[in-house]
C-alpha positions as YAML, in Angstrom:
chain: A
units: angstrom
residues:
- id: 1
  name: MET
  ca: [10.11, -97.72, 119.35]
- id: 2
  name: LYS
  ca: [13.73, -98.18, 119.02]
- id: 3
  name: ASN
  ca: [13.41, -99.75, 115.58]
- id: 4
  name: ARG
  ca: [11.22, -96.81, 114.40]
- id: 5
  name: ARG
  ca: [13.80, -94.30, 115.68]
- id: 6
  name: HIS
  ca: [16.51, -96.32, 113.80]
- id: 7
  name: ALA
  ca: [14.55, -96.30, 110.70]
- id: 8
  name: ARG
  ca: [14.07, -92.56, 110.92]
- id: 9
  name: LEU
  ca: [17.75, -92.01, 111.45]
- id: 10
  name: ILE
  ca: [18.43, -93.99, 108.26]
- id: 11
  name: SER
  ca: [15.95, -92.01, 106.32]
- id: 12
  name: ILE
  ca: [17.42, -88.68, 107.34]
- id: 13
  name: ALA
  ca: [20.96, -89.83, 106.56]
- id: 14
  name: ALA
  ca: [19.84, -91.13, 103.18]
- id: 15
  name: LEU
  ca: [18.11, -87.62, 102.51]
- id: 16
  name: CYS
  ca: [21.32, -85.80, 103.53]
- id: 17
  name: THR
  ca: [23.27, -87.84, 101.18]
- id: 18
  name: ALA
  ca: [20.90, -87.43, 98.32]
- id: 19
  name: ILE
  ca: [20.76, -83.60, 98.56]
- id: 20
  name: PRO
  ca: [24.30, -83.01, 97.44]
- id: 21
  name: VAL
  ca: [24.09, -85.73, 94.76]
- id: 22
  name: ALA
  ca: [20.91, -84.21, 93.45]
- id: 23
  name: ALA
  ca: [22.45, -80.71, 93.59]
- id: 24
  name: GLU
  ca: [25.59, -82.01, 91.67]
- id: 25
  name: GLU
  ca: [23.33, -83.60, 89.07]
- id: 26
  name: ALA
  ca: [21.35, -80.27, 88.71]
- id: 27
  name: ASP
  ca: [24.51, -78.29, 88.24]
- id: 28
  name: LEU
  ca: [25.85, -80.76, 85.63]
- id: 29
  name: GLU
  ca: [22.54, -80.47, 83.72]
- id: 30
  name: LYS
  ca: [22.65, -76.73, 83.95]
- id: 31
  name: GLY
  ca: [26.26, -76.95, 82.70]
- id: 32
  name: LYS
  ca: [25.31, -79.22, 79.82]
- id: 33
  name: GLN
  ca: [22.43, -76.78, 78.76]
- id: 34
  name: LEU
  ca: [24.84, -73.87, 78.91]
- id: 35
  name: VAL
  ca: [27.64, -75.68, 76.90]
- id: 36
  name: ASP
  ca: [25.03, -76.74, 74.28]
- id: 37
  name: ALA
  ca: [23.80, -73.21, 73.99]
- id: 38
  name: THR
  ca: [27.06, -71.36, 74.10]
- id: 39
  name: CYS
  ca: [29.66, -73.73, 72.56]
- id: 40
  name: ASN
  ca: [27.71, -75.53, 69.81]
- id: 41
  name: GLY
  ca: [26.70, -72.19, 68.29]
- id: 42
  name: CYS
  ca: [30.22, -72.01, 66.76]
- id: 43
  name: HIS
  ca: [31.13, -75.60, 66.46]
- id: 44
  name: PRO
  ca: [30.10, -79.20, 67.60]
- id: 45
  name: ILE
  ca: [31.50, -79.50, 71.20]
- id: 46
  name: GLY
  ca: [32.72, -82.89, 70.36]
- id: 47
  name: ALA
  ca: [34.86, -81.66, 67.59]
- id: 48
  name: ARG
  ca: [36.94, -79.63, 70.06]
- id: 49
  name: THR
  ca: [37.49, -81.88, 73.00]
- id: 50
  name: GLY
  ca: [40.17, -83.96, 71.54]
- id: 51
  name: SER
  ca: [41.47, -86.46, 74.31]
- id: 52
  name: GLY
  ca: [39.99, -84.11, 77.00]
- id: 53
  name: TYR
  ca: [41.49, -81.75, 79.49]
- id: 54
  name: THR
  ca: [41.93, -81.42, 83.14]
- id: 55
  name: LEU
  ca: [39.78, -78.89, 85.11]
- id: 56
  name: GLU
  ca: [42.74, -76.47, 84.84]
- id: 57
  name: GLY
  ca: [42.87, -77.06, 81.22]
- id: 58
  name: TRP
  ca: [39.19, -76.56, 80.74]
- id: 59
  name: GLN
  ca: [39.53, -73.26, 82.68]
- id: 60
  name: THR
  ca: [42.07, -72.10, 80.07]
- id: 61
  name: VAL
  ca: [39.91, -73.32, 77.23]
- id: 62
  name: LEU
  ca: [36.95, -71.31, 78.54]
- id: 63
  name: ARG
  ca: [39.28, -68.21, 79.02]
- id: 64
  name: MET
  ca: [40.17, -68.74, 75.30]
- id: 65
  name: MET
  ca: [36.67, -68.75, 74.20]
- id: 66
  name: THR
  ca: [35.72, -65.60, 76.17]
- id: 67
  name: ASN
  ca: [38.86, -63.81, 74.75]
- id: 68
  name: HIS
  ca: [37.49, -64.65, 71.33]
- id: 69
  name: GLY
  ca: [34.08, -62.97, 72.06]
- id: 70
  name: VAL
  ca: [31.93, -65.73, 73.42]
- id: 71
  name: PRO
  ca: [29.82, -64.34, 76.30]
- id: 72
  name: VAL
  ca: [30.22, -66.28, 79.42]
- id: 73
  name: SER
  ca: [29.22, -64.73, 82.91]
- id: 74
  name: ALA
  ca: [30.86, -65.61, 86.14]
- id: 75
  name: ASP
  ca: [27.88, -67.50, 87.39]
- id: 76
  name: GLN
  ca: [27.68, -69.52, 84.09]
- id: 77
  name: ALA
  ca: [31.44, -70.49, 84.21]
- id: 78
  name: GLY
  ca: [31.14, -72.78, 87.23]
- id: 79
  name: PRO
  ca: [28.47, -75.13, 86.05]
- id: 80
  name: MET
  ca: [30.04, -75.19, 82.54]
- id: 81
  name: LEU
  ca: [33.50, -76.16, 83.94]
- id: 82
  name: ALA
  ca: [32.03, -78.78, 86.13]
- id: 83
  name: TYR
  ca: [30.21, -80.31, 83.16]
- id: 84
  name: LEU
  ca: [33.20, -80.11, 80.84]
- id: 85
  name: ALA
  ca: [35.64, -81.55, 83.18]
- id: 86
  name: LYS
  ca: [33.30, -84.58, 84.21]
- id: 87
  name: THR
  ca: [32.10, -85.26, 80.63]
- id: 88
  name: TYR
  ca: [35.47, -84.69, 78.85]
- id: 89
  name: PRO
  ca: [38.37, -85.66, 81.16]
- id: 90
  name: VAL
  ca: [41.77, -86.52, 79.92]
- id: 91
  name: LYS
  ca: [41.79, -89.98, 78.46]
- id: 92
  name: GLY
  ca: [43.75, -92.08, 76.07]
- id: 93
  name: ARG
  ca: [47.02, -90.09, 76.32]
- id: 94
  name: PRO
  ca: [50.14, -92.20, 76.37]
- id: 95
  name: ASP
  ca: [52.68, -91.73, 79.17]
- id: 96
  name: ALA
  ca: [55.77, -90.03, 77.71]
- id: 97
  name: VAL
  ca: [58.60, -92.31, 77.03]
- id: 98
  name: VAL
  ca: [61.90, -90.43, 77.81]
- id: 99
  name: VAL
  ca: [64.76, -91.71, 75.91]
- id: 100
  name: PRO
  ca: [68.22, -90.92, 77.41]
- id: 101
  name: GLY
  ca: [71.06, -89.70, 75.42]
- id: 102
  name: PRO
  ca: [74.29, -87.71, 75.31]
- id: 103
  name: LEU
  ca: [72.92, -84.23, 74.47]
- id: 104
  name: LYS
  ca: [72.13, -81.87, 77.28]
- id: 105
  name: VAL
  ca: [69.41, -79.22, 77.01]
- id: 106
  name: SER
  ca: [68.03, -76.47, 79.08]
- id: 107
  name: MET
  ca: [64.51, -75.01, 78.75]
- id: 108
  name: LYS
  ca: [63.11, -71.69, 79.59]
- id: 109
  name: ALA
  ca: [59.41, -70.60, 79.19]
- id: 110
  name: TRP
  ca: [57.74, -67.14, 79.09]
- id: 111
  name: GLN
  ca: [54.11, -66.63, 79.61]
- id: 112
  name: ALA
  ca: [52.09, -64.77, 76.95]
- id: 113
  name: ALA
  ca: [51.07, -61.31, 78.17]
- id: 114
  name: THR
  ca: [47.31, -62.13, 78.15]
- id: 115
  name: PRO
  ca: [45.87, -65.26, 79.82]
- id: 116
  name: GLY
  ca: [44.11, -67.69, 77.36]
- id: 117
  name: SER
  ca: [45.84, -66.06, 74.33]
- id: 118
  name: ARG
  ca: [46.49, -69.41, 72.74]
- id: 119
  name: PRO
  ca: [49.89, -69.08, 71.34]
- id: 120
  name: HIS
  ca: [49.65, -71.02, 68.12]
- id: 121
  name: ASP
  ca: [52.84, -70.52, 66.10]
- id: 122
  name: PRO
  ca: [56.22, -69.45, 67.32]
- id: 123
  name: LEU
  ca: [58.83, -67.36, 65.32]
- id: 124
  name: ALA
  ca: [62.51, -66.69, 66.10]
- id: 125
  name: ALA
  ca: [63.21, -63.44, 64.50]
- id: 126
  name: ARG
  ca: [66.72, -62.38, 63.27]
- id: 127
  name: ASP
  ca: [67.16, -59.79, 66.05]
- id: 128
  name: GLY
  ca: [66.87, -62.50, 68.65]
- id: 129
  name: SER
  ca: [63.27, -61.81, 69.76]
- id: 130
  name: LEU
  ca: [60.70, -64.52, 69.86]
- id: 131
  name: TRP
  ca: [57.10, -64.10, 68.60]
- id: 132
  name: TYR
  ca: [53.95, -65.84, 68.87]
- id: 133
  name: THR
  ca: [50.48, -65.68, 67.30]
- id: 134
  name: GLY
  ca: [47.79, -64.84, 70.12]
- id: 135
  name: GLN
  ca: [45.04, -66.54, 68.19]
- id: 136
  name: MET
  ca: [42.21, -65.87, 70.80]
- id: 137
  name: ILE
  ca: [43.22, -62.23, 71.40]
- id: 138
  name: ASN
  ca: [43.77, -61.07, 67.89]
- id: 139
  name: ALA
  ca: [47.42, -59.99, 68.50]
- id: 140
  name: LEU
  ca: [51.03, -60.88, 67.91]
- id: 141
  name: GLY
  ca: [53.34, -61.19, 70.82]
- id: 142
  name: ARG
  ca: [57.01, -60.38, 71.06]
- id: 143
  name: ILE
  ca: [59.38, -61.73, 73.78]
- id: 144
  name: ASP
  ca: [62.75, -60.25, 74.49]
- id: 145
  name: PRO
  ca: [64.67, -63.31, 75.85]
- id: 146
  name: LYS
  ca: [67.31, -61.12, 77.45]
- id: 147
  name: THR
  ca: [64.96, -58.94, 79.54]
- id: 148
  name: GLY
  ca: [61.82, -61.18, 79.69]
- id: 149
  name: THR
  ca: [59.75, -58.26, 78.44]
- id: 150
  name: VAL
  ca: [56.53, -59.36, 76.53]
- id: 151
  name: LYS
  ca: [54.69, -56.87, 74.32]
- id: 152
  name: GLU
  ca: [51.55, -57.58, 72.43]
- id: 153
  name: PHE
  ca: [50.66, -55.92, 69.07]
- id: 154
  name: PRO
  ca: [46.97, -55.63, 68.26]
- id: 155
  name: LEU
  ca: [45.76, -56.58, 64.85]
- id: 156
  name: LYS
  ca: [43.39, -54.81, 62.48]
- id: 157
  name: THR
  ca: [40.37, -56.88, 61.68]
- id: 158
  name: ALA
  ca: [38.58, -58.24, 64.85]
- id: 159
  name: HIS
  ca: [38.80, -61.88, 65.61]
- id: 160
  name: SER
  ca: [40.98, -62.56, 62.52]
- id: 161
  name: GLY
  ca: [42.59, -65.66, 64.30]
- id: 162
  name: PRO
  ca: [46.26, -65.07, 63.78]
- id: 163
  name: HIS
  ca: [47.83, -68.53, 63.15]
- id: 164
  name: GLY
  ca: [51.11, -68.89, 61.13]
- id: 165
  name: LEU
  ca: [54.12, -66.64, 61.45]
- id: 166
  name: VAL
  ca: [57.09, -65.68, 59.21]
- id: 167
  name: GLU
  ca: [59.58, -62.75, 59.05]
- id: 168
  name: ASP
  ca: [60.56, -61.02, 55.76]
- id: 169
  name: ARG
  ca: [63.87, -59.64, 54.79]
- id: 170
  name: SER
  ca: [62.96, -56.21, 56.19]
- id: 171
  name: GLY
  ca: [61.97, -57.37, 59.48]
- id: 172
  name: ASN
  ca: [58.29, -57.21, 58.91]
- id: 173
  name: ILE
  ca: [56.17, -60.05, 60.60]
- id: 174
  name: TRP
  ca: [53.64, -61.72, 58.34]
- id: 175
  name: TYR
  ca: [50.76, -63.79, 59.83]
- id: 176
  name: THR
  ca: [47.79, -65.76, 58.54]
- id: 177
  name: GLY
  ca: [44.34, -64.66, 59.78]
- id: 178
  name: ASN
  ca: [42.89, -68.12, 60.05]
- id: 179
  name: THR
  ca: [39.19, -66.96, 60.80]
- id: 180
  name: GLY
  ca: [39.55, -63.65, 59.00]
- id: 181
  name: SER
  ca: [40.31, -65.19, 55.59]
- id: 182
  name: LEU
  ca: [43.39, -62.91, 55.26]
- id: 183
  name: VAL
  ca: [47.16, -62.61, 55.40]
- id: 184
  name: GLY
  ca: [48.58, -59.77, 57.33]
- id: 185
  name: LYS
  ca: [51.79, -57.83, 57.77]
- id: 186
  name: LEU
  ca: [52.86, -56.20, 60.96]
- id: 187
  name: ASN
  ca: [55.68, -53.54, 60.99]
- id: 188
  name: PRO
  ca: [57.22, -53.99, 64.51]
- id: 189
  name: LYS
  ca: [58.65, -50.46, 64.53]
- id: 190
  name: THR
  ca: [55.46, -48.65, 64.05]
- id: 191
  name: GLY
  ca: [52.78, -51.17, 64.87]
- id: 192
  name: GLU
  ca: [51.23, -50.63, 61.38]
- id: 193
  name: VAL
  ca: [49.17, -53.62, 60.16]
- id: 194
  name: THR
  ca: [48.58, -54.24, 56.38]
- id: 195
  name: GLU
  ca: [46.08, -56.89, 55.42]
- id: 196
  name: TYR
  ca: [45.49, -58.83, 52.17]
- id: 197
  name: LYS
  ca: [42.07, -60.62, 51.93]
- id: 198
  name: THR
  ca: [42.09, -63.91, 50.09]
- id: 199
  name: PRO
  ca: [40.15, -63.91, 46.74]
- id: 200
  name: GLU
  ca: [37.74, -66.53, 48.11]
- id: 201
  name: PRO
  ca: [36.71, -67.28, 51.65]
- id: 202
  name: GLY
  ca: [38.96, -69.62, 53.43]
- id: 203
  name: ASP
  ca: [41.11, -70.37, 56.52]
- id: 204
  name: PRO
  ca: [44.73, -69.23, 55.80]
- id: 205
  name: HIS
  ca: [47.02, -71.42, 57.84]
- id: 206
  name: THR
  ca: [50.80, -71.91, 57.47]
- id: 207
  name: LEU
  ca: [53.09, -69.55, 55.42]
- id: 208
  name: VAL
  ca: [56.53, -69.42, 54.14]
- id: 209
  name: PHE
  ca: [58.68, -67.26, 51.88]
- id: 210
  name: ASP
  ca: [60.40, -68.78, 48.82]
- id: 211
  name: ARG
  ca: [63.85, -67.77, 47.60]
- id: 212
  name: GLY
  ca: [62.33, -65.00, 45.32]
- id: 213
  name: GLY
  ca: [60.48, -63.39, 48.14]
- id: 214
  name: ILE
  ca: [57.07, -64.69, 47.19]
- id: 215
  name: LEU
  ca: [54.88, -65.62, 50.13]
- id: 216
  name: TRP
  ca: [53.19, -68.96, 50.04]
- id: 217
  name: PHE
  ca: [50.37, -70.09, 52.33]
- id: 218
  name: THR
  ca: [47.92, -73.02, 52.86]
- id: 219
  name: MET
  ca: [44.13, -72.92, 53.31]
- id: 220
  name: GLN
  ca: [43.41, -76.16, 54.99]
- id: 221
  name: ASN
  ca: [39.64, -76.58, 54.82]
- id: 222
  name: ALA
  ca: [39.24, -74.71, 51.65]
- id: 223
  name: ASN
  ca: [41.87, -77.14, 49.96]
- id: 224
  name: ARG
  ca: [43.84, -74.37, 48.49]
- id: 225
  name: ILE
  ca: [47.58, -73.31, 48.40]
- id: 226
  name: GLY
  ca: [47.99, -69.59, 48.04]
- id: 227
  name: ARG
  ca: [50.74, -67.36, 46.47]
- id: 228
  name: LEU
  ca: [50.92, -63.70, 47.48]
- id: 229
  name: ASP
  ca: [53.40, -61.27, 45.77]
- id: 230
  name: PRO
  ca: [54.22, -58.69, 48.50]
- id: 231
  name: LYS
  ca: [55.14, -56.04, 45.83]
- id: 232
  name: SER
  ca: [51.87, -56.07, 44.12]
- id: 233
  name: GLY
  ca: [49.60, -57.60, 46.80]
- id: 234
  name: GLU
  ca: [48.29, -60.02, 44.18]
- id: 235
  name: ILE
  ca: [47.09, -63.41, 45.50]
- id: 236
  name: LYS
  ca: [46.78, -66.59, 43.40]
- id: 237
  name: LEU
  ca: [45.02, -69.65, 44.78]
- id: 238
  name: LEU
  ca: [45.98, -73.15, 43.47]
- id: 239
  name: THR
  ca: [43.96, -76.23, 44.06]
- id: 240
  name: PRO
  ca: [45.69, -79.55, 44.86]
- id: 241
  name: PRO
  ca: [44.70, -82.63, 42.66]
- id: 242
  name: THR
  ca: [43.27, -84.60, 45.55]
- id: 243
  name: ALA
  ca: [39.87, -83.26, 46.82]
- id: 244
  name: LYS
  ca: [39.59, -82.39, 50.60]
- id: 245
  name: SER
  ca: [43.45, -83.00, 50.96]
- id: 246
  name: ARG
  ca: [43.62, -80.25, 53.56]
- id: 247
  name: PRO
  ca: [47.06, -78.60, 52.84]
- id: 248
  name: TYR
  ca: [48.75, -77.95, 56.16]
- id: 249
  name: GLY
  ca: [52.43, -77.53, 57.02]
- id: 250
  name: MET
  ca: [54.96, -76.22, 54.50]
- id: 251
  name: ALA
  ca: [58.70, -75.89, 53.77]
- id: 252
  name: ILE
  ca: [61.02, -74.88, 50.83]
- id: 253
  name: ASP
  ca: [63.62, -77.30, 49.77]
- id: 254
  name: PRO
  ca: [67.29, -76.52, 48.68]
- id: 255
  name: LYS
  ca: [66.26, -76.31, 45.04]
- id: 256
  name: GLY
  ca: [63.52, -73.81, 45.73]
- id: 257
  name: ASN
  ca: [60.48, -76.26, 45.49]
- id: 258
  name: LEU
  ca: [57.58, -75.85, 47.95]
- id: 259
  name: PHE
  ca: [56.55, -79.03, 49.73]
- id: 260
  name: VAL
  ca: [53.16, -79.21, 51.52]
- id: 261
  name: VAL
  ca: [51.81, -82.04, 53.72]
- id: 262
  name: GLN
  ca: [48.12, -82.89, 53.10]
- id: 263
  name: PHE
  ca: [46.43, -83.58, 56.53]
- id: 264
  name: GLY
  ca: [43.29, -84.91, 55.01]
- id: 265
  name: THR
  ca: [45.03, -87.74, 53.18]
- id: 266
  name: ASN
  ca: [48.18, -89.85, 53.01]
- id: 267
  name: ARG
  ca: [49.92, -87.46, 50.58]
- id: 268
  name: ILE
  ca: [52.75, -84.84, 50.33]
- id: 269
  name: ALA
  ca: [52.51, -82.34, 47.58]
- id: 270
  name: ARG
  ca: [55.49, -80.63, 45.69]
- id: 271
  name: VAL
  ca: [54.77, -77.35, 44.02]
- id: 272
  name: ASP
  ca: [57.12, -75.92, 41.39]
- id: 273
  name: THR
  ca: [57.14, -72.24, 42.46]
- id: 274
  name: GLN
  ca: [57.89, -71.17, 38.85]
- id: 275
  name: THR
  ca: [55.46, -73.29, 36.76]
- id: 276
  name: LEU
  ca: [52.94, -73.78, 39.60]
- id: 277
  name: GLU
  ca: [52.75, -77.44, 38.76]
- id: 278
  name: ILE
  ca: [51.68, -79.67, 41.65]
- id: 279
  name: ARG
  ca: [52.80, -83.36, 42.10]
- id: 280
  name: GLU
  ca: [51.53, -85.52, 44.84]
- id: 281
  name: TYR
  ca: [53.43, -88.34, 46.57]
- id: 282
  name: ALA
  ca: [51.35, -91.01, 48.17]
- id: 283
  name: LEU
  ca: [52.65, -92.43, 51.48]
- id: 284
  name: PRO
  ca: [52.62, -96.20, 51.92]
- id: 285
  name: ASP
  ca: [50.06, -96.46, 54.73]
- id: 286
  name: ALA
  ca: [46.62, -95.19, 53.88]
- id: 287
  name: ALA
  ca: [46.18, -94.19, 57.48]
- id: 288
  name: SER
  ca: [49.01, -91.70, 57.44]
- id: 289
  name: ARG
  ca: [47.99, -88.12, 58.19]
- id: 290
  name: PRO
  ca: [51.22, -85.92, 57.97]
- id: 291
  name: ARG
  ca: [50.65, -82.62, 59.76]
- id: 292
  name: ARG
  ca: [53.94, -80.83, 59.61]
- id: 293
  name: LEU
  ca: [57.19, -81.16, 57.77]
- id: 294
  name: ALA
  ca: [60.85, -80.07, 57.62]
- id: 295
  name: ILE
  ca: [63.52, -80.43, 55.05]
- id: 296
  name: THR
  ca: [67.19, -81.27, 55.56]
- id: 297
  name: GLY
  ca: [70.01, -79.96, 53.43]
- id: 298
  name: ASP
  ca: [70.08, -83.08, 51.31]
- id: 299
  name: GLY
  ca: [66.50, -82.52, 50.18]
- id: 300
  name: MET
  ca: [64.98, -85.22, 52.26]
- id: 301
  name: VAL
  ca: [61.49, -84.27, 53.37]
- id: 302
  name: TRP
  ca: [60.78, -85.24, 57.05]
- id: 303
  name: TYR
  ca: [57.17, -85.25, 58.18]
- id: 304
  name: ALA
  ca: [55.31, -85.79, 61.47]
- id: 305
  name: ASP
  ca: [52.64, -88.48, 60.97]
- id: 306
  name: TYR
  ca: [50.02, -87.20, 63.58]
- id: 307
  name: SER
  ca: [47.60, -90.14, 63.16]
- id: 308
  name: ARG
  ca: [50.05, -93.10, 63.39]
- id: 309
  name: GLY
  ca: [52.76, -91.67, 65.82]
- id: 310
  name: TYR
  ca: [55.57, -91.99, 63.33]
- id: 311
  name: LEU
  ca: [58.41, -89.85, 62.01]
- id: 312
  name: GLY
  ca: [58.71, -90.17, 58.34]
- id: 313
  name: ARG
  ca: [61.20, -89.47, 55.59]
- id: 314
  name: LEU
  ca: [60.38, -89.00, 51.85]
- id: 315
  name: ASP
  ca: [63.09, -88.95, 49.28]
- id: 316
  name: PRO
  ca: [61.41, -86.80, 46.45]
- id: 317
  name: ALA
  ca: [63.95, -88.24, 43.75]
- id: 318
  name: SER
  ca: [62.91, -91.79, 44.20]
- id: 319
  name: GLY
  ca: [59.64, -91.54, 46.03]
- id: 320
  name: GLN
  ca: [61.02, -93.79, 48.70]
- id: 321
  name: VAL
  ca: [59.56, -93.58, 52.21]
- id: 322
  name: SER
  ca: [61.17, -94.63, 55.45]
- id: 323
  name: GLU
  ca: [59.43, -94.43, 58.92]
- id: 324
  name: TRP
  ca: [60.46, -94.73, 62.50]
- id: 325
  name: LEU
  ca: [57.90, -95.10, 65.51]
- id: 326
  name: SER
  ca: [58.08, -92.24, 67.73]
- id: 327
  name: PRO
  ca: [59.37, -93.01, 71.23]
- id: 328
  name: SER
  ca: [55.96, -92.61, 73.03]
- id: 329
  name: GLY
  ca: [54.17, -94.90, 70.69]
- id: 330
  name: PRO
  ca: [51.36, -94.69, 68.05]
- id: 331
  name: LYS
  ca: [49.17, -92.33, 70.10]
- id: 332
  name: SER
  ca: [51.98, -89.76, 70.69]
- id: 333
  name: ALA
  ca: [50.80, -87.60, 67.81]
- id: 334
  name: PRO
  ca: [53.96, -85.98, 66.48]
- id: 335
  name: TYR
  ca: [53.17, -82.38, 65.49]
- id: 336
  name: GLY
  ca: [55.58, -79.41, 65.29]
- id: 337
  name: ILE
  ca: [58.90, -80.15, 63.55]
- id: 338
  name: SER
  ca: [62.23, -78.52, 62.64]
- id: 339
  name: VAL
  ca: [65.66, -79.24, 61.45]
- id: 340
  name: ILE
  ca: [68.63, -78.17, 63.65]
- id: 341
  name: LYS
  ca: [72.15, -78.85, 62.35]
- id: 342
  name: GLY
  ca: [71.01, -81.84, 60.32]
- id: 343
  name: ALA
  ca: [69.00, -83.47, 63.19]
- id: 344
  name: ILE
  ca: [65.27, -83.70, 63.24]
- id: 345
  name: TRP
  ca: [63.57, -82.07, 66.37]
- id: 346
  name: TYR
  ca: [59.79, -82.33, 67.07]
- id: 347
  name: SER
  ca: [57.19, -82.58, 69.76]
- id: 348
  name: GLU
  ca: [54.93, -85.41, 70.75]
- id: 349
  name: SER
  ca: [51.66, -83.39, 71.26]
- id: 350
  name: GLU
  ca: [49.60, -86.13, 72.99]
- id: 351
  name: ALA
  ca: [52.29, -87.65, 75.16]
- id: 352
  name: SER
  ca: [51.81, -86.86, 78.86]
- id: 353
  name: PRO
  ca: [53.65, -84.73, 79.35]
- id: 354
  name: ASN
  ca: [54.40, -83.30, 75.92]
- id: 355
  name: THR
  ca: [57.96, -84.10, 74.99]
- id: 356
  name: VAL
  ca: [60.88, -82.62, 72.80]
- id: 357
  name: VAL
  ca: [62.21, -85.36, 70.56]
- id: 358
  name: ARG
  ca: [65.40, -85.28, 68.64]
- id: 359
  name: PHE
  ca: [66.27, -87.86, 65.93]
- id: 360
  name: ASP
  ca: [69.81, -88.17, 64.41]
- id: 361
  name: PRO
  ca: [69.51, -89.41, 60.78]
- id: 362
  name: LYS
  ca: [73.15, -90.53, 60.84]
- id: 363
  name: THR
  ca: [72.75, -92.90, 63.75]
- id: 364
  name: GLY
  ca: [69.08, -93.56, 63.55]
- id: 365
  name: LYS
  ca: [68.81, -92.88, 67.31]
- id: 366
  name: PHE
  ca: [66.17, -90.90, 69.31]
- id: 367
  name: GLN
  ca: [66.67, -88.88, 72.42]
- id: 368
  name: SER
  ca: [63.75, -87.11, 74.13]
- id: 369
  name: TRP
  ca: [62.93, -84.74, 77.08]
- id: 370
  name: PRO
  ca: [59.70, -83.95, 79.02]
- id: 371
  name: ILE
  ca: [58.49, -80.38, 78.75]
- id: 372
  name: PRO
  ca: [58.30, -78.73, 82.08]
- id: 373
  name: GLY
  ca: [54.62, -77.91, 82.94]
- id: 374
  name: GLY
  ca: [53.39, -80.52, 80.41]
- id: 375
  name: GLY
  ca: [53.80, -78.33, 77.31]
- id: 376
  name: ASN
  ca: [50.25, -78.77, 76.14]
- id: 377
  name: ILE
  ca: [49.86, -78.35, 73.21]
- id: 378
  name: VAL
  ca: [52.86, -77.82, 70.89]
- id: 379
  name: ARG
  ca: [51.44, -77.14, 67.44]
- id: 380
  name: ASN
  ca: [54.46, -75.63, 65.71]
- id: 381
  name: THR
  ca: [58.14, -74.98, 66.20]
- id: 382
  name: ASP
  ca: [60.98, -72.79, 65.05]
- id: 383
  name: VAL
  ca: [64.70, -72.44, 65.28]
- id: 384
  name: THR
  ca: [66.73, -69.52, 66.38]
- id: 385
  name: ARG
  ca: [69.93, -68.40, 64.42]
- id: 386
  name: ASP
  ca: [72.18, -70.05, 67.16]
- id: 387
  name: GLY
  ca: [70.31, -73.45, 66.87]
- id: 388
  name: SER
  ca: [67.88, -73.37, 69.73]
- id: 389
  name: PHE
  ca: [64.48, -74.89, 69.46]
- id: 390
  name: VAL
  ca: [61.32, -72.65, 69.94]
- id: 391
  name: LEU
  ca: [57.91, -74.02, 70.91]
- id: 392
  name: ALA
  ca: [54.62, -72.43, 71.26]
- id: 393
  name: ASN
  ca: [52.45, -74.14, 73.91]
- id: 394
  name: SER
  ca: [48.81, -73.30, 73.28]
- id: 395
  name: LEU
  ca: [47.18, -74.63, 76.44]
- id: 396
  name: THR
  ca: [49.74, -73.46, 78.92]
- id: 397
  name: ASN
  ca: [49.86, -70.11, 77.27]
- id: 398
  name: GLU
  ca: [53.72, -70.15, 77.01]
- id: 399
  name: VAL
  ca: [56.55, -69.85, 74.63]
- id: 400
  name: THR
  ca: [59.49, -72.24, 75.38]
- id: 401
  name: LEU
  ca: [63.14, -72.01, 74.27]
- id: 402
  name: VAL
  ca: [65.03, -75.29, 74.28]
- id: 403
  name: ARG
  ca: [68.81, -74.55, 74.29]
- id: 404
  name: PRO
  ca: [71.03, -77.43, 73.45]
- id: 405
  name: ALA
  ca: [74.40, -77.40, 75.36]
- id: 406
  name: LYS
  ca: [77.41, -76.02, 73.44]
...
């Protein structure tokens, strides 16, 4: 009798333990079905998971998707988040290596006005304001650092996916519509938006003005480099010599040449802005995938090698390439990069937390700082007129200003 009672108690305990496990498995299966039906309709879920996210990170990602028009109800969100957090947790990110040095900096961050807006690119305007592209809310945001006021400007075409940012001489803010296949111009004084559709469908990405006032932009997956004349609105598309080269970040050198990193290959392209001739420079390592670049006053082209974790320098005159391993190592994924007073500043976008890195070409030494709140994910950077570093942090929905001590 005693043994039978003991066996019965064991059975009840086992059943009680199995119920929450079975319920959890059912929720995960429901979450998988919802993710497959909801997310995979736009893109394979595996193509957007990267190195995974925390539960908080997945909450932000889901908010981004709903901002972009993906219908997710409150009762669907729970199972989806449980499945995503368990199936695609953070993994493989290297611990940030903080390199001490003599320079002191302060960092201040402002939240974008709308949660889940995914600030993609930052811009330091001449009037001292900071701007960001709200990629998932179809808006541009303006921050007044003096008052902390944040204002968002709605754009014209729905879900145009604002991506890159640049200011013209009149104070207009130009942007690329990454999913709208357009280049747009915002007049901040009136809120008026003017759009220029690309001649063929594509994904306008980064943009920059040359010295003559012509606007250049990349179309990564379409493998095009665009040229837009703001006076006439005419757009001409150029095709790089290498197929599927994925033109990405851009910058103008002191001679007026346009340099473009090609994220789909180990190459950097130079475009003669007058003749439109394109020359490609092959980087020594076939595994190199440069993602952004910046150019110093001596004409050296500095690039962030995202795939290998290196900072690189190309001398266009000789074709010589020099490289330095980034402080947090080969998986640190250097990304947004700028030049400040001759020094190279960039972010390690896969280091945990993300970092701000400074490299002095004169001494060959690094210094780095962790970004408060993790940074995730710094995709592009800019520089204020007084030499401060500006970051757009996509996942934390922030814009960060890094001020070097005077």
